[in-house]
BAFIGU-792641 format. One record per atom (N, C-alpha, C): residue number from 1; atom name; x, y, z. Coordinates in pm, 1 decimal. Each point is the difference from the previous one (the first is absolute). Example, Ala and Ser with C-alpha at 12.3 -4.5 7.8 and 13.67 -1.06 7.14 Angstrom:
 num atome        X        Y        Z
   1     N   1319.0   -569.0    780.0
   1    CA    -89.0    119.0      0.0
   1     C     90.0    120.0      0.0
   2     N    -35.0    105.0    -72.0
   2    CA     82.0    119.0      6.0
   2     C    -77.0    109.0     73.0
***
This chain:
 num atome        X        Y        Z
   1     N  11852.8  15185.3   9862.6
   1    CA    -37.4    -93.5    107.2
   1     C    107.8      3.7    108.8
   2     N    -43.5     20.4    124.5
   2    CA     98.7      4.1    107.7
   2     C     49.9   -140.8     31.8
   3     N    114.7    -12.1     64.5
   3    CA     59.7   -132.2     25.4
   3     C    -92.1    -95.1     75.7
   4     N    -76.0     54.3     96.4
   4    CA    -89.2    -86.0     78.9
   4     C   -108.6    -60.9    -88.5
   5     N    -57.3     80.0    -89.6
   5    CA   -103.6    -49.6    -90.8
   5     C     56.6   -103.3    -95.4
   6     N    121.5     23.6    -49.7
   6    CA     63.3    -93.6    -93.5
   6     C     22.0   -135.6     66.7
   7     N     48.5      1.5    123.6
   7    CA     24.0   -124.5     74.5
   7     C   -132.3    -72.0     25.8
   8     N   -105.1     76.2     28.1
   8    CA   -131.1    -59.2     24.6
   8     C    -52.5    -71.4   -124.2
   9     N     20.9     62.5   -117.6
   9    CA    -43.9    -60.3   -125.7
   9     C     76.6   -129.3    -26.2
  10     N    131.4      4.1     20.3
  10    CA     81.6   -120.8    -21.4
  10     C    -42.1   -112.0     93.9
  11     N    -28.9     35.7    124.1
  11    CA    -42.2   -100.3     97.4
  11     C   -133.9    -61.1    -39.6
  12     N    -92.4     84.2    -47.7
  12    CA   -131.2    -48.3    -42.6
  12     C     12.9    -95.4   -118.7
  13     N     86.5     35.7    -97.6
  13    CA     21.4    -85.5   -115.8
  13     C     61.8   -133.1     40.0
  14     N     93.4      5.4     94.6
  14    CA     65.2   -121.6     47.5
  14     C   -101.2    -93.7     66.0
  15     N    -83.2     56.4     86.1
  15    CA    -98.8    -81.2     70.3
  15     C   -105.4    -55.0    -95.9
  16     N    -37.0     80.1   -101.7
  16    CA   -101.0    -41.6    -96.7
  16     C     45.8   -121.5    -79.7
  17     N    131.4     -8.1    -26.4
  17    CA     53.1   -107.0    -83.4
  17     C     43.2   -123.1     78.1
  18     N    -22.1     -1.4    130.6
  18    CA     39.1   -114.7     81.0
  18     C   -102.2   -113.0    -10.5
  19     N     45.8   -125.3     -2.5
  19    CA    -94.0   -112.5     -1.7
  19     C    -88.9      1.1    124.4
  20     N   -124.0    -41.2    -17.2
  20    CA    -94.1     -1.8    110.6
  20     C     18.4   -124.2     86.0
  21     N    -25.4     15.5    128.2
  21    CA     11.1   -109.5     95.0
  21     C   -128.9    -81.9     -3.7
  22     N     10.6   -127.3    -39.9
  22    CA   -118.8    -86.0     -5.8
  22     C    -68.4    -11.4    135.0
  23     N     78.9     -9.4    104.1
  23    CA    -53.6    -14.4    135.0
  23     C    -92.7    116.0     35.4
  24     N     37.4    121.2    -38.8
  24    CA    -81.2    117.6     30.0
  24     C   -112.4     18.8   -101.0
  25     N     31.6    -13.5   -127.7
  25    CA    -99.4     29.1   -104.0
  25     C   -118.4    -96.0      6.0
  26     N     28.7   -128.7     20.5
  26    CA   -107.3   -100.2     -1.5
  26     C    -31.5    -55.1    139.2
  27     N     62.0     60.7    102.1
  27    CA    -22.6    -41.3    139.0
  27     C     14.9   -151.7     15.5
  28     N    106.3    -51.1    -58.9
  28    CA     25.1   -143.5      1.8
  28     C    130.0    -32.1     71.4
  29     N      4.0   -115.4     63.5
  29    CA    125.7    -48.9     56.4
  29     C     28.2   -143.0    -45.5
  30     N    -75.1    -46.3   -102.9
  30    CA     26.1   -130.9    -59.4
  30     C      4.3     14.2   -151.7
  31     N    107.7    -49.0    -58.5
  31    CA     24.0     17.1   -143.0
  31     C     35.4   -134.7    -63.4
  32     N    -73.4    -35.2   -104.6
  32    CA     28.6   -121.3    -76.9
  32     C     47.5     45.2   -137.7
  33     N    118.1    -43.0    -38.7
  33    CA     59.2     39.3   -128.2
  33     C     10.4   -122.1    -90.4
  34     N    -61.9      8.7   -117.9
  34    CA      7.2   -106.7   -100.3
  34     C     66.8     55.9   -124.9
  35     N    104.8    -66.5    -45.4
  35    CA     71.6     44.7   -120.1
  35     C     24.8   -117.7    -93.1
  36     N     17.7     33.7   -127.2
  36    CA     38.7    -97.5   -101.9
  36     C    110.3     62.4    -83.9
  37     N     60.4    -79.8    -88.1
  37    CA    111.6     51.3    -80.3
  37     C    -44.1     89.1   -114.5
  38     N   -125.0    -15.9    -47.2
  38    CA    -48.3     80.3   -112.4
  38     C   -151.9     -2.5     -2.2
  39     N    -59.4     83.4    -85.6
  39    CA   -146.0      8.2     -9.9
  39     C    -62.7   -134.7    -36.6
  40     N     65.2    -76.6    -85.5
  40    CA    -60.8   -124.0    -50.1
  40     C     38.0   -124.2     79.8
  41     N     88.6     14.9     95.0
  41    CA     45.7   -114.2     79.6
  41     C   -108.3    -40.4     99.4
  42     N    -30.1   -129.4      7.5
  42    CA   -104.3    -44.2     94.0
  42     C     58.3    -35.7    136.8
  43     N    129.0    -33.6      6.9
  43    CA     60.8    -34.3    127.8
  43     C     54.5    125.7     66.6
  44     N     -7.9      1.6    132.9
  44    CA     52.3    114.9     72.8
  44     C     33.0    -36.5    143.3
  45     N     26.3    103.4     80.0
  45    CA     35.6    -17.9    140.6
  45     C    -83.3     95.2     86.3
  46     N    -24.4    -42.9    123.0
  46    CA    -70.8     83.7     96.1
  46     C     87.7     23.0    122.3
  47     N     -0.1    125.1     48.5
  47    CA     66.4     34.9    125.2
  47     C   -102.6     67.6     90.2
  48     N     14.5    -19.4    129.5
  48    CA    -96.1     52.3     96.6
  48     C     75.1     82.9    103.5
  49     N    -54.2    120.8     27.7
  49    CA     65.7     93.3     91.8
  49     C    -96.9     50.4    106.4
  50     N     58.1     38.1    113.8
  50    CA    -77.1     68.0    104.4
  50     C     74.4    127.0     39.4
  51     N    -77.8    108.2     18.5
  51    CA     60.7    129.5     33.3
  51     C     15.2     12.3    150.3
  52     N    123.6     22.2     42.5
  52    CA     27.9     11.8    142.6
  52     C    126.5     81.0     18.5
  53     N     -0.8     88.1     98.7
  53    CA    116.7     83.4     31.7
  53     C     47.3     80.0   -120.5
  54     N    -98.0     51.0    -77.7
  54    CA     32.5     90.3   -109.9
  54     C     53.4    -66.0   -125.0
  55     N    -16.5   -132.7    -13.6
  55    CA     50.6    -66.3   -120.5
  55     C    -82.8   -124.3    -30.7
  56     N     10.1    -44.9   -127.7
  56    CA    -64.8   -123.9    -41.5
  56     C     92.9   -116.5     28.7
  57     N    -45.1    -90.6     86.1
  57    CA     79.4   -115.7     39.5
  57     C    -49.6   -125.0    -72.5
  58     N     93.2    -74.8    -56.3
  58    CA    -33.1   -119.2    -77.6
  58     C    -48.7   -111.9     91.6
  59     N   -116.8    -55.6    -33.0
  59    CA    -59.1   -109.4     77.5
  59     C     10.7   -131.8    -76.8
  60     N    -31.3      4.9   -130.6
  60    CA     11.9   -117.0    -87.7
  60     C     61.6     45.8   -131.5
  61     N     74.5    -88.3    -64.9
  61    CA     67.0     40.4   -123.8
  61     C      8.5   -116.5    -97.6
  62     N      9.8     34.8   -129.2
  62    CA     20.5    -98.6   -107.6
  62     C   -106.0   -109.2     -1.4
  63     N   -124.9     39.2     25.9
  63    CA   -111.1    -95.1     -8.6
  63     C    -39.7    -12.2   -146.7
  64     N      6.3   -118.6    -60.2
  64    CA    -37.1    -12.8   -141.8
  64     C   -149.6     19.2    -21.6
  65     N    -32.8     72.4   -107.2
  65    CA   -140.4     25.6    -36.0
  65     C    -16.8    -14.0   -151.1
  66     N   -124.8     -9.1    -43.0
  66    CA    -32.0     12.4   -142.3
  66     C   -105.1    109.5    -15.6
  67     N      3.1     65.3   -115.8
  67    CA    -95.9    106.4    -30.1
  67     C    -97.0    -48.8   -107.4
  68     N    -65.2     95.3    -66.8
  68    CA    -92.8    -33.6   -106.8
  68     C     69.0    -65.4   -118.7
  69     N    -77.0    -67.1    -82.9
  69    CA     56.4    -77.5   -112.1
  69     C     71.5     87.7   -102.7
  70     N    -28.1    130.2     -1.5
  70    CA     70.8     91.9    -90.2
  70     C     82.2    102.4     78.2
  71     N     30.0    -30.6    127.1
  71    CA     86.2     87.8     79.0
  71     C    -74.5    106.7     76.5
  72     N     48.0    123.4     -7.8
  72    CA    -59.1    112.7     73.4
  72     C    -27.9    117.0    -93.2
  73     N    -81.0     93.8     48.9
  73    CA    -22.8    127.7    -68.4
  73     C    -35.7    103.4    105.7
  74     N     39.0    124.7    -24.9
  74    CA    -39.0    107.2     91.8
  74     C   -152.0      3.1     13.2
  75     N    -44.2     34.9    119.8
  75    CA   -143.8      3.3     27.2
  75     C    -27.7    108.6    102.9
  76     N   -117.2     61.3     -6.6
  76    CA    -33.9    105.4     94.8
  76     C     -0.4    -53.9    142.4
  77     N     71.3     70.5     86.9
  77    CA      8.5    -40.2    139.6
  77     C     25.8    120.7     88.0
  78     N     73.6    -19.9    107.4
  78    CA     31.2    109.5     91.6
  78     C    117.8     83.0    -48.7
  79     N     74.8    -51.9    -95.5
  79    CA    119.0     67.6    -49.6
  79     C    -35.3    117.8    -91.0
  80     N    101.2     79.5    -30.7
  80    CA    -19.1    119.1    -83.7
  80     C    -39.3    -39.4   -142.5
  81     N    -94.6     74.5    -57.6
  81    CA    -50.5    -28.9   -133.5
  81     C    109.9      3.1   -106.3
  82     N    101.7     83.3     21.7
  82    CA    104.4     13.5   -102.2
  82     C     79.8   -128.2    -20.0
  83     N     -9.7    -92.8     93.3
  83    CA     66.2   -128.8    -17.0
  83     C    -74.4    -89.0    -99.2
  84     N   -128.6     26.6    -20.0
  84    CA    -83.2    -85.4    -85.4
  84     C     20.7     31.5   -148.1
  85     N    108.0    -51.0    -55.0
  85    CA     31.8     25.1   -140.4
  85     C      2.7   -131.8    -76.8
  86     N     -9.8     10.2   -132.3
  86    CA      4.4   -119.4    -82.7
  86     C   -129.7    -78.8      8.4
  87     N     11.6   -131.3     -7.9
  87    CA   -117.5    -87.6      5.7
  87     C    -56.2      0.1    141.2
  88     N   -129.9     21.7     12.5
  88    CA    -66.7     -2.0    130.3
  88     C    -84.8   -126.5     13.7
  89     N    -16.2    -45.2    122.0
  89    CA    -78.1   -120.9     25.1
  89     C   -144.9     19.9    -41.1
  90     N    -59.1   -108.5    -55.4
  90    CA   -142.0      1.3    -34.9
  90     C    -57.9   -139.7     21.1
  91     N   -130.2     -8.4     -0.7
  91    CA    -68.6   -126.6     24.8
  91     C     41.6   -106.8   -100.3
  92     N     35.3   -116.4     51.0
  92    CA     30.1   -114.7    -85.1
  92     C    135.8     -1.9    -64.3
  93     N     89.9     92.8     37.2
  93    CA    130.4      5.6    -66.8
  93     C    102.5    -96.9     59.1
  94     N    -33.9    -65.3    110.3
  94    CA     92.7    -94.3     60.3
  94     C    119.6     63.8     67.8
  95     N    -10.6    130.0     32.3
  95    CA    110.9     71.1     62.5
  95     C    -30.4     30.9    146.9
  96     N    101.2    -12.4     83.2
  96    CA    -11.4     42.9    138.7
  96     C     21.6    150.9      5.5
  97     N    -73.5     70.7     85.3
  97    CA     14.5    146.3      6.7
  97     C    130.7     41.9     66.1
  98     N     69.2     94.6    -61.9
  98    CA    120.0     59.8     57.7
  98     C    -38.2    131.2     65.8
  99     N     58.9     26.7    116.3
  99    CA    -29.9    122.9     71.9
  99     C     -2.9    -22.6    149.4
 100     N    -75.0     85.7     69.1
 100    CA    -12.7     -8.1    146.1
 100     C   -146.7    -21.4     35.0
 101     N    -27.0   -101.4     80.5
 101    CA   -137.7    -38.0     31.4
 101     C    -10.7    -44.1    145.9
 102     N   -115.5     25.8     58.9
 102    CA    -24.2    -47.1    136.0
 102     C    -38.6   -147.9     -1.9
 103     N     34.6    -69.6    107.2
 103    CA    -44.7   -136.8     23.0
 103     C   -107.9      8.1    107.2
 104     N   -125.4    -26.5    -38.4
 104    CA   -112.8     35.6     85.5
 104     C    -58.1   -114.6     82.0
 105     N     37.6   -124.3    -30.2
 105    CA    -57.6   -109.9     75.4
 105     C     39.2   -135.0    -57.0
 106     N    -55.1   -103.8     60.3
 106    CA     32.6   -137.3    -36.7
 106     C   -126.3    -75.2    -39.8
 107     N     19.7   -113.0    -69.5
 107    CA   -111.3    -90.3    -28.4
 107     C     53.5   -142.7     -1.0
 108     N    -90.9    -94.2     15.3
 108    CA     42.8   -138.2     -1.4
 108     C   -115.3    -96.8      8.5
 109     N     31.5   -127.7    -15.7
 109    CA   -103.0   -104.2      2.4
 109     C    -49.5    -26.9    142.2
 110     N     82.5     37.1    100.0
 110    CA    -36.5    -13.7    140.7
 110     C     24.4    132.5     70.2
 111     N    -45.4     12.3    123.7
 111    CA     28.8    119.1     78.5
 111     C    151.0     12.9     19.4
 112     N     49.1    124.5     -3.8
 112    CA    143.5     26.4     13.4
 112     C     24.0     81.9    126.6
 113     N     86.8    -49.8     87.0
 113    CA     38.8     74.7    118.9
 113     C    115.4     91.9    -37.6
 114     N    -21.8    130.4     10.3
 114    CA    102.6     94.9    -40.4
 114     C    -31.5    136.0     60.6
 115     N     84.4     96.5    -32.5
 115    CA    -20.8    138.3     44.1
 115     C    -63.2     84.4   -110.9
 116     N    -56.8    -68.4   -101.3
 116    CA    -69.2     65.5   -111.0
 116     C   -146.1    -41.8     -0.8
 117     N    -85.5     82.6    -62.3
 117    CA   -137.2    -43.2    -25.3
 117     C      4.4   -113.5   -101.4
 118     N    -87.8    -99.4     16.8
 118    CA      2.6   -112.2    -92.9
 118     C   -140.7    -45.0    -36.1
 119     N    -11.1    -63.4   -116.2
 119    CA   -127.3    -48.2    -53.4
 119     C     11.0   -148.6    -28.5
 120     N    -92.4    -78.0     56.3
 120    CA     -8.0   -141.8    -32.5
 120     C    -88.4    -14.1   -122.7
 121     N     54.6    -58.6   -107.0
 121    CA    -73.1     -8.4   -125.9
 121     C    -64.7   -137.3    -15.1
 122     N   -107.2     -5.1    -80.7
 122    CA    -67.3   -127.0    -26.8
 122     C    -40.1     -6.9   -146.9
 123     N    -78.4    -99.0    -35.6
 123    CA    -35.0    -20.9   -140.6
 123     C    -89.5    109.8    -55.8
 124     N    -48.4     88.7     84.4
 124    CA    -85.0    110.8    -45.4
 124     C     74.0    133.8      4.0
 125     N    130.9     -5.5     18.9
 125    CA     82.8    120.6      2.2
 125     C     66.6     19.0   -136.0
 126     N    -16.5    120.1    -56.1
 126    CA     54.3     28.8   -132.8
 126     C     72.3    134.4     -0.4
 127     N     94.5     13.3    -92.7
 127    CA     57.5    130.9    -30.5
 127     C    -46.0     37.2   -140.1
 128     N    -69.6    111.8    -11.7
 128    CA    -63.4     38.1   -126.9
 128     C    101.3     68.6    -91.0
 129     N     20.8    -58.6   -120.0
 129    CA     92.0     60.0    -97.5
 129     C    -71.7     53.1   -124.3
 130     N   -131.8     10.0      8.2
 130    CA    -82.0     58.6   -106.5
 130     C    -13.9    149.3     29.5
 131     N     66.2     83.3    -81.7
 131    CA      2.9    143.7     29.0
 131     C   -134.4     69.2    -19.4
 132     N    -97.1    -69.5    -58.5
 132    CA   -133.7     59.0    -14.4
 132     C    -81.8    -16.3    127.9
 133     N     46.0    -83.6     89.8
 133    CA    -71.5    -23.3    125.1
 133     C     25.0    112.9     99.7
 134     N   -101.6     29.7     81.7
 134    CA     19.6     98.6    106.6
 134     C     93.0    -55.2    107.0
 135     N     25.8   -131.4     -3.4
 135    CA     87.1    -64.5     98.1
 135     C    138.9    -28.6    -56.2
 136     N     34.5     64.3   -111.8
 136    CA    129.9    -22.5    -63.7
 136     C    113.9     15.3    100.7
 137     N     90.2    -98.2     -0.8
 137    CA    117.3     -2.9     87.3
 137     C    -37.2     -2.6    148.5
 138     N   -110.9    -63.1     31.3
 138    CA    -40.1    -18.5    139.1
 138     C    -15.6   -148.7     31.7
 139     N     25.0    -34.2    125.5
 139    CA    -27.5   -134.7     48.9
 139     C   -145.3     -1.5     45.7
 140     N    -78.1    -92.3    -54.7
 140    CA   -143.1     -3.2     28.6
 140     C    -43.5   -141.9     36.7
 141     N   -116.0     -8.6     61.7
 141    CA    -60.6   -129.1     31.5
 141     C   -138.5     -4.4    -61.4
 142     N    -28.1   -106.0    -71.6
 142    CA   -132.7    -12.9    -60.4
 142     C   -106.1    -31.7    104.9
 143     N     40.7    -16.9    124.7
 143    CA    -95.5    -15.3    109.8
 143     C    -72.4    130.4     28.7
 144     N     69.2    111.5    -28.0
 144    CA    -50.7    128.9     46.9
 144     C    -34.7     99.3   -109.7
 145     N     23.8    -32.5   -126.3
 145    CA    -31.7     95.1   -106.3
 145     C    -42.6    -71.0   -127.3
 146     N    -59.9     76.9    -88.0
 146    CA    -47.7    -52.6   -127.2
 146     C    108.9     15.3   -105.7
 147     N     25.5   -105.8    -72.3
 147    CA    104.6     -1.0   -103.2
 147     C    -34.6     96.4   -113.0
 148     N     97.7     85.2    -38.1
 148    CA    -17.9     89.9   -114.7
 148     C    120.9     -7.8    -93.6
 149     N     82.0   -103.4     12.3
 149    CA    122.4    -11.7    -78.2
 149     C     -5.2   -122.6    -91.0
 150     N     80.9      6.8   -106.3
 150    CA     14.8   -113.8    -91.3
 150     C    128.0    -78.4     26.8
 151     N     90.6     60.3     77.1
 151    CA    128.4    -64.3     25.3
 151     C     45.8     30.7    142.2
 152     N     44.4   -104.9     69.7
 152    CA     52.6     16.1    135.9
 152     C     89.8   -118.9     31.8
 153     N     94.7     24.2     87.7
 153    CA     94.9   -103.2     39.9
 153     C    -50.4    -71.3    125.2
 154     N     -7.8   -131.5     -5.9
 154    CA    -38.2    -78.5    117.1
 154     C    115.8     -0.9     99.2
 155     N    -25.3     47.5    121.2
 155    CA    107.9     11.9     97.2
 155     C     35.8   -134.1     65.3
 156     N    -97.3    -86.5     16.0
 156    CA     28.0   -132.0     56.8
 156     C     39.4    -92.5   -114.1
 157     N    129.6     -9.5    -24.0
 157    CA     50.1    -75.6   -113.4
 157     C     15.1   -148.6     33.7
 158     N     15.6    -81.2   -102.8
 158    CA     27.5   -142.4     19.8
 158     C    145.1    -20.8     43.3
 159     N     84.2     96.1    -33.3
 159    CA    140.6     -5.4     39.4
 159     C     18.6     73.2    133.6
 160     N    125.5      3.3     48.9
 160    CA     31.4     71.5    124.1
 160     C     39.2    145.1    -24.2
 161     N    -16.2     51.1   -121.8
 161    CA     48.8    134.0    -34.2
 161     C    -50.7    107.0     96.2
 162     N   -129.5     -8.3     35.4
 162    CA    -58.2    101.0     87.9
 162     C    -23.4    -53.1    141.5
 163     N     69.1   -105.3     35.6
 163    CA    -10.6    -53.5    136.4
 163     C     36.8    108.2    100.9
 164     N    103.2     77.4    -33.9
 164    CA     38.1    119.0     76.2
 164     C     29.1    110.8    -99.6
 165     N    -54.9    119.4     22.5
 165    CA     23.6    110.1    -92.0
 165     C     -4.6    135.1     68.8
 166     N     52.4     98.8    -70.2
 166    CA      7.1    137.6     50.9
 166     C    -61.8     92.1   -104.8
 167     N    -90.2     87.3     42.9
 167    CA    -62.2     96.1    -90.4
 167     C     96.1    115.1    -29.2
 168     N     23.8     26.9   -129.2
 168    CA     78.9    115.1    -44.0
 168     C    -98.3    107.3    -45.9
 169     N      5.5    117.3     60.4
 169    CA    -94.7    106.7    -33.1
 169     C     39.3     67.5   -131.0
 170     N    -26.2    -68.5   -108.8
 170    CA     21.9     56.6   -133.0
 170     C   -134.4     26.3    -66.4
 171     N    -13.8    118.3    -59.7
 171    CA   -121.0     41.3    -73.5
 171     C   -124.4     -8.9     89.4
 172     N      8.6     65.5    113.8
 172    CA   -111.8      0.5     94.5
 172     C    -41.4    143.4     34.1
 173     N   -124.7     13.1     45.3
 173    CA    -52.8    125.5     58.3
 173     C     23.4    126.9    -81.7
 174     N    -55.5     11.7   -120.5
 174    CA    -83.1   -100.8    -67.6
 174     C     82.8    -81.1    -99.6
 175     N    -57.0   -109.9    -44.8
 175    CA     66.2    -80.5   -103.4
 175     C    -24.1     63.7   -136.4
 176     N    106.7     11.9    -79.2
 176    CA     -9.3     54.2   -134.8
 176     C    -21.1   -114.1    -98.7
 177     N   -100.9     11.6    -84.1
 177    CA    -33.6   -106.8    -94.6
 177     C    119.6    -37.1    -86.6
 178     N     21.1   -130.4    -15.5
 178    CA    103.6    -57.6    -85.5
 178     C    143.2     25.5     47.4
 179     N     15.7     51.5    121.3
 179    CA    135.4     27.6     49.3
 179     C     64.4   -121.4     64.9
 180     N    -79.2   -104.5     26.3
 180    CA     54.2   -119.6     62.4
 180     C    -67.5    -29.3    132.5
 181     N     -6.2   -127.4     33.8
 181    CA    -76.2    -38.4    118.5
 181     C     58.0   -125.5     65.4
 182     N    -45.5    -23.1    122.6
 182    CA     30.2   -125.5     71.2
 182     C    150.3    -23.3     11.8
 183     N     68.7     95.9     59.6
 183    CA    144.6     -8.4     18.3
 183     C     29.6    -40.6    144.0
 184     N     71.1   -111.0     14.4
 184    CA     30.4    -54.8    132.0
 184     C    145.8    -42.8      7.4
 185     N     41.8    -34.3    121.9
 185    CA    120.9    -79.2     22.0
 185     C    -51.0   -134.8     49.2
 186     N     49.2   -109.1    -58.5
 186    CA    -54.5   -131.3     35.2
 186     C    103.5   -110.0    -21.8
 187     N    -41.3   -124.1     16.0
 187    CA     89.2   -115.4    -13.7
 187     C     21.5    -32.2   -148.1
 188     N    125.3    -27.1    -36.2
 188    CA     26.8    -30.4   -140.8
 188     C    -27.2   -146.5    -33.5
 189     N     -6.2    -26.1   -130.4
 189    CA    -10.2   -138.3    -48.5
 189     C    137.8    -59.0    -24.8
 190     N    101.0     86.5      3.8
 190    CA    137.8    -42.6    -22.2
 190     C     84.4    117.2    -45.1
 191     N    130.7    -13.6      6.9
 191    CA     91.7    109.9    -32.2
 191     C     -1.8     38.1   -147.5
 192     N    -54.7    -87.4    -85.6
 192    CA     -8.9     30.0   -143.5
 192     C   -143.4     23.1    -45.7
 193     N    -90.5     17.9     96.8
 193    CA   -141.8     17.0    -32.7
 193     C    -45.1    141.3     34.6
 194     N    -10.1     88.8    -98.9
 194    CA    -42.0    137.4     27.8
 194     C   -148.4      5.8     35.1
 195     N    -44.6    117.5     37.9
 195    CA   -139.0     23.2     37.6
 195     C    -71.2     78.0   -110.2
 196     N   -125.0     33.9     25.8
 196    CA    -76.0     82.7    -94.3
 196     C     24.2    148.9     24.2
 197     N     79.7     33.4    102.4
 197    CA     28.3    139.5     32.0
 197     C     30.3     22.3    147.1
 198     N     -5.7   -107.1     76.3
 198    CA     30.7      5.9    143.1
 198     C    149.4    -23.5     23.1
 199     N     39.4      2.4    127.8
 199    CA    135.5    -34.6     40.3
 199     C    -10.3   -123.1     89.5
 200     N     71.7   -106.3    -34.5
 200    CA    -17.0   -126.8     70.4
 200     C    133.6    -54.0     49.6
 201     N     -8.9    -85.1    102.8
 201    CA    119.7    -54.2     64.9
 201     C    -33.5   -133.2     65.3
 202     N    100.2    -63.7     59.2
 202    CA    -21.2   -125.3     70.9
 202     C    -95.4     21.0    117.8
 203     N    -72.5   -107.5     35.4
 203    CA    -93.3      8.2    112.8
 203     C     71.8     40.4    129.0
 204     N    115.5    -59.2     25.0
 204    CA     73.3     33.3    121.7
 204     C     39.9    146.0      7.6
 205     N     34.3     59.0   -116.1
 205    CA     41.0    141.1     -2.7
 205     C   -117.9     94.0     20.4
 206     N   -115.3    -32.6    -58.5
 206    CA   -114.0     88.7     21.1
 206     C    -49.2     -9.6    144.1
 207     N     15.5   -115.7     62.1
 207    CA    -37.4    -13.1    141.2
 207     C     91.2     85.9     88.6
 208     N    128.1      4.7    -33.0
 208    CA     91.7     88.3     72.9
 208     C    -39.5    146.2    -18.1
 209     N    -37.2     36.0   -122.4
 209    CA    -41.3    137.0    -27.5
 209     C   -129.0     33.8     74.0
 210     N    -96.0    -90.5     -2.3
 210    CA   -126.4     20.7     70.5
 210     C     24.3     18.5    150.1
 211     N     89.8    -78.4     55.9
 211    CA     31.2     11.0    142.0
 211     C     65.3    133.6     33.6
 212     N     71.6     56.9    -96.8
 212    CA     68.8    127.7     19.6
 212     C    -94.9    118.8     -8.7
 213     N    -94.9     -3.1    -91.5
 213    CA    -83.2    116.4    -29.8
 213     C    -86.4     40.9    118.6
 214     N    -13.2    132.8     16.6
 214    CA    -76.8     57.3    110.6
 214     C    -78.2    119.7    -53.1
 215     N   -133.6     -7.3      7.1
 215    CA    -83.5    107.6    -53.9
 215     C     27.2    133.8     67.9
 216     N     44.5     -2.6    124.6
 216    CA     29.0    124.6     71.3
 216     C    129.1     65.9    -48.3
 217     N     76.3    -72.8    -81.6
 217    CA    124.1     54.5    -54.3
 217     C    -13.1     35.2   -148.0
 218     N   -124.0    -10.3    -53.8
 218    CA    -31.6     43.6   -137.1
 218     C     98.9    -52.0   -105.4
 219     N     10.6   -131.0    -15.4
 219    CA     98.8    -55.0    -94.5
 219     C    -24.6     43.3   -144.7
 220     N    108.3     25.7    -72.6
 220    CA     -9.2     34.9   -141.1
 220     C     91.2    -89.5    -82.2
 221     N    -39.3    -16.3   -125.7
 221    CA     77.3    -76.2    -98.0
 221     C     60.7     96.5   -100.6
 222     N    130.2    -12.4    -20.5
 222    CA     68.9     71.3   -107.9
 222     C     46.9   -106.1    -97.9
 223     N    -48.0      7.4   -123.0
 223    CA     24.4   -105.9    -98.2
 223     C     41.5     60.8   -133.3
 224     N    113.0    -43.9    -53.2
 224    CA     49.2     53.7   -127.7
 224     C    122.6    -77.9    -44.8
 225     N     30.9      2.7   -129.4
 225    CA    129.4    -52.4    -44.6
 225     C    113.2     78.4     67.6
 226     N    115.4    -63.5     14.4
 226    CA    109.9     60.8     75.3
 226     C     39.2    139.2    -51.4
 227     N      7.7     16.2   -131.7
 227    CA     39.5    130.1    -55.3
 227     C   -101.4    108.1     36.0
 228     N   -128.5    -35.6     -0.7
 228    CA   -103.7     96.9     35.8
 228     C      0.7     26.7    150.7
 229     N     30.8   -102.0     77.6
 229    CA     11.1     17.2    144.6
 229     C    108.9    102.5     32.7
 230     N    109.7     -7.5    -72.5
 230    CA    107.5     97.5     21.0
 230     C    -46.5    140.7    -36.2
 231     N    -80.8     13.4   -105.9
 231    CA    -54.4    131.4    -37.0
 231     C    -92.3     53.8    108.8
 232     N    -74.3    -89.8     63.4
 232    CA    -93.0     41.3    105.6
 232     C     72.6     62.6    118.3
 233     N    128.4    -31.3     15.5
 233    CA     77.1     55.9    110.6
 233     C     21.9    149.4    -15.3
 234     N    -22.1     53.6   -120.2
 234    CA      5.1    144.9    -18.2
 234     C   -115.8     68.6     70.8
 235     N   -108.9    -76.1     18.5
 235    CA   -121.5     57.3     57.6
 235     C    -25.5    -45.0    144.2
 236     N     49.8   -120.0     35.4
 236    CA    -29.3    -56.2    130.2
 236     C    127.1    -57.9     63.5
 237     N      6.9      7.8    131.2
 237    CA    112.2    -60.0     71.7
 237     C    -26.1   -148.6     14.7
 238     N     55.4    -75.8    -91.7
 238    CA    -19.1   -144.3     -3.4
 238     C    127.4    -71.4     43.2
 239     N    -12.6   -115.3     63.8
 239    CA    120.0    -73.5     41.9
 239     C     72.9    -63.3   -118.8
***
């Protein structure tokens, strides 16, 4: 091998092993990072970043959150499949999905003024968690379709949990049966009250996040225990 070819091979190997730029790979300039101390820990922190001038700039930090009642588990998302090791998320496990996911829109009990698409929910709005249904893991209205499910989550709750919420694109297009459904970011019931698999926070904090999000900037969520987040830096340029 001549010297020029050898240098070319080394350069190719070097570039191949470099972490990917989230801004370029996912065409995003808004990043929400949620971490916890371990897989089973329900309490965690959220940080919010915006990409500008070639770097991720911190917008919000140390926002307290809670995850699912049994913590987190790797789940299929935008991230590399090789990260999905060990216990994987499934329907009814009480775990929040770990990985990289798009934030596709908002929902709430009233109209929401924001830079995201939003859905006003009512007593006929449901999220279907019956994997035998053709509407599994979809938000549906019984005004417009015929019910074919045995189980669904009522979106208009008696509590304020879904007064303001954000759709997390987990297990979508298409939804895989029993992989998990109805994953959102929403208002918590308290700092010691976990969710069924969502990520929740104070009402004031989710309102700040909603005000920040912009559909034209393709916001993404990166969620994982801290040790796994550090491993993800081998694959992605994370702050």
